[in-house]
C-alpha positions in Angstrom: 108.2 104.9 108.7 110.6 105.0 111.6 112.3 102.1 113.4 113.2 102.4 117.1 116.1 100.1 118.0 118.3 99.4 120.9 121.7 97.6 120.5 120.9 97.2 116.8 117.7 95.2 117.7 114.4 96.6 116.5 112.0 97.4 119.3 109.2 99.3 117.5 108.1 100.6 114.1 106.4 103.9 113.9 104.2 104.4 110.8 102.1 107.4 109.8 98.5 107.5 111.1 97.1 107.4 107.5 98.9 104.2 106.7 97.8 102.6 110.0 94.2 103.7 109.4 94.3 102.2 105.9 95.7 98.9 107.2 93.1 98.8 110.0 90.2 99.4 107.5 91.5 96.6 105.2 91.7 94.2 108.1 88.2 95.1 109.2 86.8 94.7 105.7 88.5 91.3 105.4 87.1 90.3 108.8 83.5 91.3 107.8 83.9 89.3 104.5 85.1 86.2 106.3 82.2 86.5 108.8 79.7 86.9 105.9 81.1 83.9 104.1 80.9 81.8 107.3 77.3 82.8 107.8 76.5 81.9 104.2 78.2 78.5 104.6 76.2 77.8 107.9 72.9 78.8 106.1 73.8 76.6 103.1 74.5 73.6 105.4 71.3 74.2 107.4 69.1 74.4 104.3 70.9 71.8 102.1 68.1 69.3 102.3 65.4 71.8 101.4 67.3 73.2 98.5 68.3 69.9 97.1 67.2 69.5 93.5 66.2 73.1 93.0 67.5 74.9 90.0 67.9 78.6 90.6 67.9 79.5 86.9 64.5 77.8 86.4 63.0 79.5 89.5 64.1 82.9 88.3 62.7 82.2 84.8 59.4 81.2 86.2 59.2 84.3 88.4 60.0 86.5 85.4 57.4 84.8 83.3 54.7 85.4 85.9 55.3 89.1 85.8 
């Protein structure tokens, strides 16, 4: 990492490309996870009435029993 300064005030920080790429990938992954979570929340709110009273464990047990 290298800091470029003028009059003892930092102007820019130069970091290795690998570090930048790693940070960029982490930010992109976090953005995708936040987008997925927001889509799940929207779906849940949209279908809340239809899913009210359903027990997912019971549904899975019934599906497995039918096999």
